[in-house]
GUMARLUM-964235 format. One record per residue (C-alpha): residue in one letter; x negated, y negated, z. Coordinates in pm, whole numbers, always signed. Example, Ala and Ser with C-alpha at 12.3 -4.5 7.8 and 13.67 -1.06 7.14 Angstrom:
<nodes>
A  -1230  +450  +780
S  -1367  +106  +714
</nodes>
This chain:
<nodes>
M  +0  +0  +0
D  -128  -344  -101
I  -24  -675  +50
N  +82  -797  -295
T  +332  -511  -334
L  +521  -570  -9
E  +894  -615  -66
Y  +1029  -689  +282
V  +749  -915  +412
V  +824  -1286  +373
G  +549  -1530  +278
E  +180  -1479  +341
A  +87  -1253  +632
K  -239  -1343  +806
T  -437  -1189  +1089
G  -374  -1358  +1424
E  -67  -1550  +1300
P  +306  -1467  +1314
A  +432  -1252  +1025
V  +792  -1233  +901
I  +965  -922  +765
R  +1330  -885  +662
F  +1575  -602  +710
F  +1861  -704  +482
G  +2120  -457  +361
C  +2253  -117  +459
V  +2061  +117  +692
T  +1974  +410  +465
K  +1695  +660  +419
E  +1537  +441  +148
T  +1562  +104  +326
T  +1435  +234  +661
S  +1148  +424  +499
R  +1033  +116  +306
F  +1074  -113  +607
N  +885  +125  +840
D  +593  +153  +595
E  +562  -224  +555
F  +598  -281  +931
D  +317  -29  +997
F  +104  -204  +734
L  +154  -538  +909
E  +82  -395  +1252
N  -226  -186  +1172
I  -381  -354  +866
V  -288  -723  +880
R  -266  -736  +1262
P  -65  -1057  +1312
S  -7  -1219  +1650
C  +365  -1143  +1629
I  +598  -962  +1389
R  +931  -1142  +1349
V  +1209  -919  +1211
L  +1495  -1105  +1039
I  +1814  -896  +1030
N  +2124  -924  +811
S  +2280  -580  +792
E  +2621  -418  +821
G  +2457  -108  +969
G  +2452  +243  +832
S  +2286  +572  +922
V  +2221  +627  +1292
L  +1971  +901  +1210
Y  +1751  +688  +981
G  +1815  +372  +1180
M  +1665  +531  +1491
S  +1334  +572  +1305
T  +1323  +195  +1249
Y  +1424  +131  +1611
S  +1133  +351  +1724
T  +890  +181  +1483
I  +966  -165  +1624
A  +1006  -62  +1989
N  +672  +123  +2000
A  +471  -149  +1825
K  +151  -255  +1998
V  +187  -609  +1862
D  +434  -864  +1998
T  +777  -841  +1830
E  +1098  -1039  +1810
C  +1418  -957  +1622
V  +1644  -1235  +1493
I  +1998  -1199  +1361
E  +1996  -1420  +1051
G  +2349  -1331  +951
I  +2515  -1023  +1094
A  +2380  -725  +1285
A  +2660  -469  +1291
S  +2672  -108  +1404
M  +2325  +53  +1366
A  +2173  -285  +1276
S  +2254  -403  +1630
I  +2037  -117  +1761
I  +1749  -223  +1536
W  +1796  -580  +1665
A  +1763  -449  +2023
A  +1422  -292  +1946
G  +1217  -614  +1966
K  +1051  -739  +2279
R  +1276  -1044  +2233
S  +1620  -1037  +2071
L  +1744  -1370  +1931
M  +2044  -1498  +1732
R  +2110  -1789  +1504
D  +2388  -1996  +1655
Y  +2605  -1903  +1355
A  +2511  -1531  +1359
I  +2738  -1239  +1443
L  +2666  -928  +1647
M  +2894  -624  +1617
I  +2870  -327  +1852
H  +3083  -13  +1824
N  +3080  +364  +1866
P  +2892  +570  +1605
M  +3087  +783  +1360
L  +3021  +1040  +1090
P  +3201  +1046  +753
G  +3484  +1300  +763
D  +3428  +1370  +1133
D  +3782  +1487  +1215
T  +3733  +1812  +1402
D  +4005  +1989  +1591
D  +3822  +1927  +1914
G  +3803  +1553  +1853
V  +3463  +1381  +1844
S  +3179  +1611  +1736
D  +2886  +1699  +1959
M  +2651  +1501  +1732
V  +2859  +1186  +1759
Q  +2879  +1226  +2136
A  +2500  +1264  +2150
F  +2450  +952  +1935
T  +2699  +764  +2153
R  +2510  +848  +2473
Q  +2181  +755  +2306
I  +2312  +415  +2194
E  +2473  +349  +2533
T  +2136  +411  +2697
I  +1958  +169  +2460
Y  +2208  -114  +2519
R  +2214  -54  +2894
K  +1835  -51  +2943
R  +1753  -318  +2684
F  +2000  -580  +2802
G  +2042  -478  +3168
L  +2415  -408  +3134
K  +2613  -162  +3341
A  +2725  +159  +3175
E  +3095  +70  +3213
H  +3036  -268  +3047
V  +2851  -109  +2755
R  +3125  +151  +2699
A  +3393  -121  +2705
I  +3201  -319  +2441
M  +3150  -12  +2220
N  +3514  +97  +2249
G  +3650  -253  +2185
E  +4001  -370  +2251
A  +4296  -147  +2167
G  +4330  -95  +1794
K  +3989  -247  +1713
D  +3660  -92  +1612
G  +3408  -214  +1868
T  +3345  -576  +1962
Y  +3227  -879  +1762
F  +3016  -1150  +1926
D  +2912  -1490  +1808
A  +2608  -1643  +1982
P  +2799  -1809  +2272
A  +2998  -1489  +2332
A  +2678  -1282  +2337
V  +2537  -1517  +2599
K  +2858  -1502  +2803
A  +2857  -1120  +2789
G  +2504  -1114  +2932
I  +2353  -962  +2617
I  +2104  -1247  +2563
P  +2011  -1559  +2763
A  +2110  -1899  +2629
E  +1751  -1986  +2540
N  +1749  -1698  +2288
V  +2002  -1875  +2066
I  +1832  -2051  +1772
R  +1995  -2385  +1699
T  +2070  -2494  +1343
S  +2232  -2800  +1193
K  +2588  -2878  +1288
Q  +2691  -2887  +923
L  +2563  -2533  +858
C  +2741  -2396  +1164
E  +3068  -2557  +1056
K  +3028  -2413  +706
V  +2985  -2061  +840
H  +3276  -2105  +1079
D  +3511  -2226  +804
E  +3419  -1955  +554
I  +3422  -1666  +800
A  +3761  -1747  +952
A  +3956  -1542  +697
M  +3712  -1247  +676
T  +3782  -916  +846
D  +3529  -665  +707
T  +3155  -650  +764
A  +3068  -626  +394
S  +3222  -968  +322
I  +3056  -1115  +628
Q  +2719  -976  +520
E  +2754  -1123  +170
L  +2830  -1463  +321
M  +2534  -1440  +556
S  +2300  -1352  +270
R  +2400  -1674  +93
I  +2363  -1875  +414
S  +2023  -1721  +488
A  +1901  -1812  +140
E  +2007  -2171  +197
N  +1866  -2189  +549
K  +1500  -2287  +563
L  +1268  -2044  +739
F  +1073  -2138  +1048
E  +872  -2453  +1004
T  +634  -2392  +1293
E  +379  -2114  +1331
G  +469  -2044  +1693
T  +714  -1786  +1821
T  +1085  -1826  +1758
L  +1145  -1870  +2128
N  +919  -2174  +2138
Q  +1096  -2319  +1836
T  +1431  -2256  +2002
E  +1325  -2456  +2306
N  +1202  -2742  +2086
N  +1518  -2753  +1873
M  +1749  -2750  +2173
A  +1630  -3095  +2278
N  +1706  -3242  +1933
E  +2040  -3070  +1867
N  +2312  -3302  +1738
K  +2623  -3241  +1950
T  +2956  -3418  +1959
Q  +3047  -3519  +2313
G  +3398  -3495  +2451
F  +3615  -3792  +2551
E  +3543  -3739  +2923
Y  +3168  -3761  +2871
G  +3213  -4072  +2656
A  +3415  -4243  +2928
I  +3153  -4164  +3190
A  +2875  -4285  +2961
A  +3059  -4611  +2893
S  +3114  -4675  +3263
L  +2743  -4619  +3327
G  +2633  -4829  +3032
M  +2457  -4533  +2868
K  +2391  -4517  +2496
D  +2506  -4224  +2283
K  +2157  -4075  +2247
E  +2100  -4092  +2622
V  +2423  -3899  +2682
K  +2308  -3626  +2442
D  +1972  -3602  +2616
V  +2139  -3575  +2957
M  +2383  -3308  +2838
A  +2102  -3112  +2677
R  +1917  -3121  +3007
I  +2230  -3014  +3198
S  +2279  -2720  +2960
E  +1916  -2625  +3003
L  +1943  -2636  +3382
A  +2265  -2434  +3376
A  +2090  -2165  +3174
L  +1808  -2157  +3429
E  +2039  -2118  +3730
P  +2059  -1733  +3718
R  +1682  -1715  +3692
Y  +1647  -1954  +3986
K  +1876  -1739  +4200
E  +1679  -1431  +4105
L  +1351  -1599  +4199
E  +1505  -1727  +4522
K  +1605  -1373  +4617
S  +1258  -1243  +4527
L  +1104  -1513  +4746
S  +1334  -1422  +5036
D  +1245  -1055  +4998
A  +875  -1141  +4987
Q  +906  -1355  +5300
T  +1079  -1067  +5479
V  +797  -833  +5381
I  +536  -1087  +5495
A  +714  -1131  +5830
G  +710  -756  +5878
K  +340  -742  +5795
E  +265  -1024  +6039
A  +455  -843  +6316
A  +261  -526  +6240
I  -67  -721  +6256
Q  +30  -873  +6593
N  +111  -528  +6729
L  -223  -396  +6606
Q  -403  -689  +6770
K  -226  -615  +7101
D  -322  -249  +7073
L  -682  -350  +6998
S  -694  -582  +7301
A  -556  -309  +7527
A  -803  -55  +7391
T  -1091  -301  +7437
A  -991  -364  +7800
Q  -966  +10  +7868
L  -1306  +67  +7711
A  -1464  -209  +7922
S  -1309  -62  +8238
F  -1433  +284  +8148
Q  -1783  +157  +8075
K  -1792  -31  +8406
K  -1678  +275  +8599
E  -1928  +495  +8418
K  -2210  +249  +8497
E  -2114  +244  +8866
E  -2101  +624  +8881
Q  -2441  +647  +8712
A  -2595  +402  +8961
S  -2448  +605  +9249
R  -2592  +928  +9109
I  -2937  +769  +9070
E  -2927  +628  +9425
T  -2831  +969  +9567
L  -3101  +1150  +9366
V  -3384  +918  +9472
E  -3274  +893  +9839
N  -3257  +1273  +9868
A  -3608  +1299  +9724
I  -3736  +1049  +9982
T  -3556  +1228  +10266
E  -3704  +1562  +10160
G  -4051  +1410  +10156
K  -4099  +1460  +9785
I  -4177  +1093  +9724
G  -4255  +793  +9937
R  -4007  +512  +9986
E  -4256  +269  +9837
A  -4212  +452  +9502
K  -3830  +425  +9505
T  -3811  +135  +9256
Q  -4018  +318  +8995
W  -3810  +635  +9033
V  -3482  +439  +9004
E  -3604  +275  +8681
M  -3711  +614  +8547
A  -3372  +770  +8630
T  -3190  +474  +8471
S  -3387  +520  +8151
N  -3372  +901  +8145
F  -3172  +1059  +8425
A  -3226  +1416  +8311
L  -3605  +1375  +8306
A  -3615  +1215  +8652
E  -3385  +1483  +8794
S  -3592  +1772  +8654
T  -3920  +1612  +8768
L  -3801  +1562  +9127
A  -3660  +1913  +9133
S  -4006  +2053  +9049
I  -4168  +1885  +9357
P  -4147  +2111  +9671
V  -4015  +1955  +9991
R  -4258  +1892  +10282
E  -4136  +2182  +10509
K  -4171  +2429  +10232
I  -4540  +2336  +10186
S  -4621  +2433  +10552
E  -4422  +2754  +10527
A  -4598  +2847  +10207
I  -4937  +2802  +10372
A  -4836  +3006  +10676
T  -4699  +3300  +10481
D  -4987  +3318  +10237
T  -5196  +3646  +10299
G  -5524  +3485  +10202
N  -5470  +3201  +10446
V  -5393  +3445  +10732
Q  -5710  +3647  +10666
A  -5922  +3334  +10640
A  -5785  +3209  +10971
A  -5851  +3546  +11138
E  -6207  +3555  +11012
A  -6263  +3204  +11133
A  -6134  +3299  +11478
R  -6353  +3614  +11493
T  -6665  +3421  +11398
A  -6606  +3176  +11680
E  -6572  +3459  +11937
Q  -6898  +3618  +11821
L  -7083  +3291  +11858
M  -6947  +3247  +12212
A  -7043  +3604  +12305
E  -7395  +3552  +12182
K  -7426  +3240  +12397
V  -7300  +3426  +12704
T  -7542  +3715  +12642
E  -7827  +3477  +12626
V  -7734  +3336  +12964
V  -7624  +3642  +13165
G  -7776  +3923  +12963
K  -7618  +4211  +12785
N  -7524  +4390  +13107
F  -7447  +4068  +13291
E  -7795  +4053  +13432
F  -7871  +3692  +13485
R  -8200  +3589  +13342
K  -8425  +3350  +13499
L  -8436  +3019  +13348
G  -8784  +2934  +13240
</nodes>
């Protein structure tokens, strides 16, 4: 595929800039296949900043239309889908595939239940139609944040009607799109569409009209996203003010342009009100969470303070018990005569530094009484004492013999 052979792409597509592609006509195997190929070419080869899909289709095949829905919904590039004329039936599903869904203020959206040609079974709606219906309900519900009952009511339509038609204001009122997603056009063009469409009842006629209108309507003048252009155009929209507003303006001395500016601002603020309420609720929820976290932090701080106090008390008690044990150990050693009292300070310091070492060292020193007992009961000491006693007796006997003689015969002293 070459960029010069693209049929659905509008204008020149450039890398990093918004690209425009149309889906005009019935949803068929041929149209969806061609559109999908050109969309993939834009996304993966050209790589624009945004792909803008312009839609004017009466719908068609659900089966083939779902392939186009998937192609747009799964795009890695930014996407926005714009109803240029009408998006009816399956075309409304394709319109819902973009990251942003927008409408011209003269455009029409038609949503209804899917159907198959000749699907008149005895059991009523076929299983395939029921499956398609559930699939489409899910897409509308998740894409636009609508409740299931609301979606079913829209798809069923009022009694005797096939689905529900929406113009842009009705789509906003139904909650399908926000007011800022309506693209403003000239008042004259809107009136032209309104006048010509009044007598039309079938989608084919509406589509033909929208094709003519789209050809007359100039494409986007700016290179930004449609949403940005919508916001810019809203401020310059030419509106006719009611009699009540004119009376108020006259009483305040306001000029016509000033009234339009004020009303545009009021409309803008009214559109922002739901978002403001949502943000206000989010803020309230966040504040509740923060308050809970702060309470949890305060409780943790109290627990930490209590634990710190208990630890300090335990450490103090342990220190006192250790000092008592050291005092008892050293005093007992002094009492038992193992050490002198003058050495008490050194032994206390030693026990404070290493209690186990001081305790084992003092335990290895015998007490004073045990030293005397050990000497007395030692066999070698007893023998040595006996020998010493015997030697002394012999010396005394020798002295006596010298004086009195061996047989106690006293010798004369010379």
